[in-house]
ZADOKE-359470 format. One record per residue (C-alpha): residue in one letter; x, y, z. Coordinates in Angstrom, 3 decimals, m for minus. Layout:
BARO	type	c1	c2	c3
BARO	a	X	Y	Z
...
END
This chain:
BARO	type	c1	c2	c3
BARO	m	3.307	m0.173	m5.159
BARO	f	3.147	1.268	m8.655
BARO	p	5.649	4.114	m8.031
BARO	i	8.307	1.694	m6.736
BARO	s	7.949	m0.813	m9.554
BARO	e	7.800	1.923	m12.171
BARO	a	11.054	3.405	m10.856
BARO	a	12.713	m0.019	m10.707
BARO	a	11.653	m0.817	m14.280
BARO	e	12.935	2.523	m15.590
BARO	e	16.342	2.116	m13.957
BARO	y	16.639	m1.522	m15.019
BARO	s	15.822	m0.587	m18.612
BARO	k	18.527	2.081	m18.622
BARO	i	21.146	m0.452	m17.559
BARO	t	20.072	m3.500	m19.558
BARO	r	18.079	m1.936	m22.411
BARO	t	15.376	m4.475	m21.568
BARO	r	11.831	m3.121	m21.456
BARO	i	9.797	m4.063	m18.379
BARO	n	6.089	m3.298	m18.747
BARO	v	4.489	m2.047	m15.519
BARO	g	0.697	m1.876	m15.502
BARO	f	m1.542	m0.073	m13.002
BARO	s	m4.359	m1.789	m11.099
BARO	g	m5.480	m2.658	m7.603
BARO	t	m3.812	m5.528	m5.750
BARO	g	m6.781	m7.859	m6.258
BARO	a	m6.860	m7.297	m10.007
BARO	g	m3.106	m7.857	m10.127
BARO	f	m3.448	m11.235	m8.439
BARO	e	m6.202	m12.200	m10.888
BARO	k	m3.823	m11.553	m13.789
BARO	f	m1.005	m13.338	m11.960
BARO	c	m3.142	m16.425	m11.349
BARO	r	m4.114	m16.524	m15.022
BARO	g	m0.446	m16.482	m15.953
BARO	d	m0.779	m13.126	m17.700
BARO	i	2.022	m11.429	m15.743
BARO	n	5.320	m12.574	m14.227
BARO	i	5.279	m10.314	m11.173
BARO	s	2.346	m9.059	m9.134
BARO	d	2.702	m6.008	m6.914
BARO	a	0.726	m6.078	m3.670
BARO	s	0.069	m3.608	m0.889
BARO	r	m1.115	m6.465	1.318
BARO	p	m0.242	m10.172	1.705
BARO	i	m1.841	m12.586	m0.733
BARO	k	m5.096	m14.108	0.541
BARO	d	m5.690	m17.842	0.956
BARO	s	m8.487	m17.593	m1.601
BARO	e	m6.042	m16.095	m4.115
BARO	i	m3.491	m18.836	m3.449
BARO	e	m6.253	m21.382	m4.095
BARO	a	m7.284	m19.575	m7.290
BARO	c	m3.690	m19.716	m8.513
BARO	a	m3.430	m23.414	m7.640
BARO	r	m6.539	m24.184	m9.697
BARO	k	m4.668	m22.708	m12.667
BARO	g	m1.593	m24.810	m11.943
BARO	i	0.342	m22.018	m10.269
BARO	d	1.505	m23.499	m6.981
BARO	d	5.068	m22.193	m6.754
BARO	i	4.418	m18.636	m5.517
BARO	v	7.303	m16.643	m4.049
BARO	e	6.592	m13.668	m1.761
BARO	l	9.176	m10.887	m1.530
BARO	q	8.819	m7.809	0.651
BARO	v	10.311	m4.694	m0.929
BARO	a	9.350	m1.774	1.323
BARO	i	7.333	m0.415	4.233
BARO	d	4.455	2.021	3.840
BARO	a	2.793	4.431	6.263
BARO	l	m0.835	4.410	5.149
BARO	t	m1.708	8.077	5.631
BARO	i	m4.942	9.699	6.800
BARO	v	m5.275	13.096	5.128
BARO	v	m7.627	16.075	5.224
BARO	n	m7.900	19.341	3.358
BARO	p	m5.250	21.821	4.586
BARO	s	m8.036	24.282	5.485
BARO	n	m9.114	21.876	8.239
BARO	d	m7.988	23.617	11.446
BARO	f	m9.659	21.366	14.024
BARO	l	m8.399	17.874	13.203
BARO	d	m4.816	16.915	14.061
BARO	c	m5.209	13.417	15.524
BARO	l	m7.731	10.564	15.466
BARO	t	m7.998	7.458	17.582
BARO	v	m8.489	4.145	15.808
BARO	q	m12.060	4.092	17.171
BARO	q	m12.802	7.546	15.732
BARO	l	m11.340	6.545	12.379
BARO	h	m13.446	3.387	12.483
BARO	d	m16.597	5.378	13.228
BARO	l	m16.034	7.655	10.236
BARO	f	m15.304	4.968	7.657
BARO	s	m17.810	2.403	8.932
BARO	g	m20.571	5.000	8.593
BARO	k	m21.270	5.045	12.322
BARO	a	m20.537	8.792	12.326
BARO	e	m21.364	11.058	9.416
BARO	k	m20.709	14.499	10.882
BARO	w	m17.530	15.827	12.456
BARO	s	m19.550	16.757	15.542
BARO	e	m20.484	13.103	16.040
BARO	i	m16.789	12.350	16.504
BARO	n	m16.127	15.330	18.753
BARO	p	m18.880	17.748	19.898
BARO	n	m16.396	20.613	19.649
BARO	w	m15.956	20.017	15.932
BARO	p	m18.199	21.509	13.195
BARO	d	m21.692	20.163	12.655
BARO	r	m20.878	19.383	9.034
BARO	d	m20.755	16.146	7.040
BARO	a	m17.326	14.587	6.652
BARO	k	m16.708	13.860	2.965
BARO	l	m14.951	10.503	2.602
BARO	f	m12.353	9.585	m0.036
BARO	y	m10.875	6.098	m0.156
BARO	p	m9.378	3.469	m2.490
BARO	g	m11.665	1.208	m4.519
BARO	t	m12.562	m2.236	m3.241
BARO	d	m10.032	m3.872	m5.579
BARO	s	m7.192	m2.041	m3.835
BARO	g	m4.829	m3.697	m1.374
BARO	t	m4.839	m0.431	0.569
BARO	f	m8.616	m0.749	0.963
BARO	d	m8.258	m4.376	2.118
BARO	y	m5.589	m3.464	4.663
BARO	f	m7.648	m0.567	6.040
BARO	v	m10.767	m2.732	6.362
BARO	e	m8.862	m5.412	8.246
BARO	e	m6.996	m3.079	10.628
BARO	i	m9.502	m0.263	11.183
BARO	i	m12.959	m1.656	10.437
BARO	e	m12.956	m5.357	11.337
BARO	k	m10.475	m5.356	14.226
BARO	v	m12.591	m2.758	16.023
BARO	d	m15.875	m4.527	15.218
BARO	e	m15.837	m7.814	13.331
BARO	n	m19.447	m7.269	12.274
BARO	a	m18.837	m3.817	10.795
BARO	f	m18.385	m2.936	7.136
BARO	h	m16.591	m0.151	5.311
BARO	t	m19.133	2.447	4.256
BARO	g	m20.015	2.742	0.595
BARO	d	m20.687	6.465	0.939
BARO	g	m18.105	8.893	m0.336
BARO	t	m15.748	8.822	m3.307
BARO	p	m13.735	5.672	m4.101
BARO	s	m10.910	5.446	m6.643
BARO	e	m8.160	2.958	m7.454
BARO	d	m5.889	5.915	m8.268
BARO	d	m4.408	7.671	m5.225
BARO	n	m3.767	10.753	m7.353
BARO	v	m7.518	11.061	m7.931
BARO	l	m8.116	10.769	m4.175
BARO	a	m5.507	13.439	m3.453
BARO	l	m7.119	15.800	m5.960
BARO	g	m10.582	15.242	m4.509
BARO	i	m9.431	15.898	m0.936
BARO	r	m7.578	19.000	m2.072
BARO	n	m10.804	20.391	m3.567
BARO	e	m13.181	19.606	m0.674
BARO	d	m12.898	21.519	2.619
BARO	n	m14.627	18.774	4.644
BARO	a	m12.736	15.901	3.067
BARO	i	m10.942	13.059	4.829
BARO	g	m9.351	10.080	3.141
BARO	y	m6.521	7.584	3.221
BARO	l	m3.775	6.775	0.729
BARO	g	m0.171	5.600	0.454
BARO	f	2.571	7.672	2.098
BARO	a	4.278	8.331	m1.247
BARO	y	1.172	10.019	m2.629
BARO	f	0.896	12.205	0.472
BARO	l	4.511	13.313	0.096
BARO	e	3.972	14.007	m3.596
BARO	a	0.951	16.178	m2.779
BARO	g	3.052	18.361	m0.487
BARO	k	1.240	21.186	1.293
BARO	s	m1.963	20.560	m0.661
BARO	l	m2.860	17.838	1.882
BARO	k	m2.643	17.736	5.679
BARO	a	m1.713	14.481	7.411
BARO	v	m3.568	13.396	10.547
BARO	a	m1.715	11.699	13.403
BARO	i	m3.117	8.379	14.649
BARO	d	m3.517	7.256	18.243
BARO	g	m3.235	3.487	18.236
BARO	g	m3.343	3.370	22.028
BARO	e	0.011	4.942	22.875
BARO	g	m0.716	8.555	21.975
BARO	c	m0.791	10.482	18.707
BARO	v	1.875	9.451	16.193
BARO	e	2.473	11.151	12.866
BARO	p	3.178	9.216	9.664
BARO	k	6.912	9.533	9.044
BARO	f	9.756	7.401	7.726
BARO	e	10.988	6.854	11.277
BARO	t	7.622	5.924	12.810
BARO	a	6.792	3.533	9.969
BARO	l	10.145	1.794	10.312
BARO	d	10.077	1.426	14.105
BARO	g	6.413	0.383	14.134
BARO	t	5.163	3.186	16.395
BARO	y	2.863	4.411	13.625
BARO	s	0.434	1.634	14.444
BARO	p	m1.665	0.091	13.051
BARO	l	m1.155	1.839	9.715
BARO	s	2.470	0.977	8.922
BARO	r	2.462	m2.024	6.599
BARO	p	4.684	m4.152	4.376
BARO	l	4.664	m3.878	0.582
BARO	f	5.331	m6.914	m1.627
BARO	i	6.008	m8.321	m5.031
BARO	y	5.036	m11.890	m5.933
BARO	t	6.490	m14.157	m8.579
BARO	r	6.921	m17.892	m9.241
BARO	e	9.806	m20.282	m8.663
BARO	s	9.491	m21.519	m12.242
BARO	l	9.994	m17.963	m13.494
BARO	l	13.079	m17.520	m11.326
BARO	a	14.700	m20.548	m12.906
BARO	d	17.430	m19.864	m15.419
BARO	h	15.581	m18.974	m18.609
BARO	p	18.002	m17.282	m21.020
BARO	n	15.322	m15.100	m22.644
BARO	d	13.328	m14.285	m19.506
BARO	p	14.562	m11.300	m17.438
BARO	t	12.396	m12.074	m14.370
BARO	l	15.213	m13.241	m12.112
BARO	s	17.606	m10.515	m13.235
BARO	f	14.975	m7.821	m12.758
BARO	i	13.957	m9.035	m9.296
BARO	e	17.584	m9.209	m8.175
BARO	f	18.026	m5.628	m9.408
BARO	y	14.758	m4.599	m7.745
BARO	l	15.772	m5.947	m4.320
BARO	t	19.344	m4.679	m4.416
BARO	s	18.103	m1.228	m5.476
BARO	t	15.446	m0.781	m2.793
BARO	e	17.732	1.254	m0.531
BARO	t	17.921	3.992	m3.170
BARO	l	14.682	3.616	m5.151
BARO	v	12.231	3.174	m2.266
BARO	p	12.957	6.452	m0.443
BARO	e	13.125	8.313	m3.770
BARO	v	9.447	7.541	m4.403
BARO	g	8.397	8.191	m0.817
BARO	y	8.320	4.840	0.952
BARO	v	10.411	3.351	3.755
BARO	t	13.328	0.973	3.212
BARO	m	13.496	m2.307	5.100
BARO	p	16.011	m3.004	7.868
BARO	d	19.137	m4.796	6.624
BARO	d	18.169	m8.146	8.122
BARO	l	14.729	m8.075	6.500
BARO	l	16.198	m7.140	3.118
BARO	q	18.728	m9.958	3.425
BARO	a	15.910	m12.404	4.137
BARO	q	14.342	m11.465	0.787
BARO	l	17.644	m11.830	m1.045
BARO	d	18.084	m15.245	0.555
BARO	k	14.840	m16.370	m1.111
BARO	i	16.236	m15.806	m4.603
BARO	e	19.833	m16.887	m3.854
BARO	p	19.231	m20.554	m4.845
BARO	f	18.158	m19.382	m8.317
BARO	l	21.165	m17.095	m8.695
BARO	s	23.557	m19.893	m7.777
BARO	p	21.872	m23.142	m8.830
BARO	e	23.598	m26.363	m7.850
END
């Protein structure tokens, strides 16, 4: 989410000369700040959890507004020197990142008898949470994401690590894969209907399953009210109406028109109060 919000803040500042501070953290840490009242908007690469809603409510924050801003294709990547891996089933991906399989040959006997080196987001990341839910727990509700490998909250760090390790495999946001260019190789995913590559088109039409996902920002109704010195409402209106240009520029997928309109409808009462 950081690249989208950073781009939105930069463009908004150019137009309004109002500075919007955009910090970097995992989704979970962002919600902690949001529930303390430290920030007006919380980015999220997954939906807010019930436990986080309850934590906010205990702090008196019970007017949360969820706004989807884009679609992501969570991308499985390997080192470009990898010449044997082009596609993984969800089960194979599960086996690697649950620790059930440690060597490539345990996934496919025709693959090298070498350890797969895992790179993945830190546990505070919404990307990590989404992957655990879709790939680890939906395959086996009693399984856990392995703690072996190299975790990082920064996708750029993951990309660098995978680029420097021949036996690496990891997962990160589509924008970071695009930014890495030919230094990373994307792996197609077979969600049950054959191998599908992560692309704008497959993320939008849902065929890149189960790794296409919504991306959100969260704010509060009280912050969207008409406060003369608070730019929250103005910035969010700009953010939503700019997604069609900003989102693809940073490497994510724009929402269909009807879904975008549904988000705009959520803030319309604050733009035109009775």
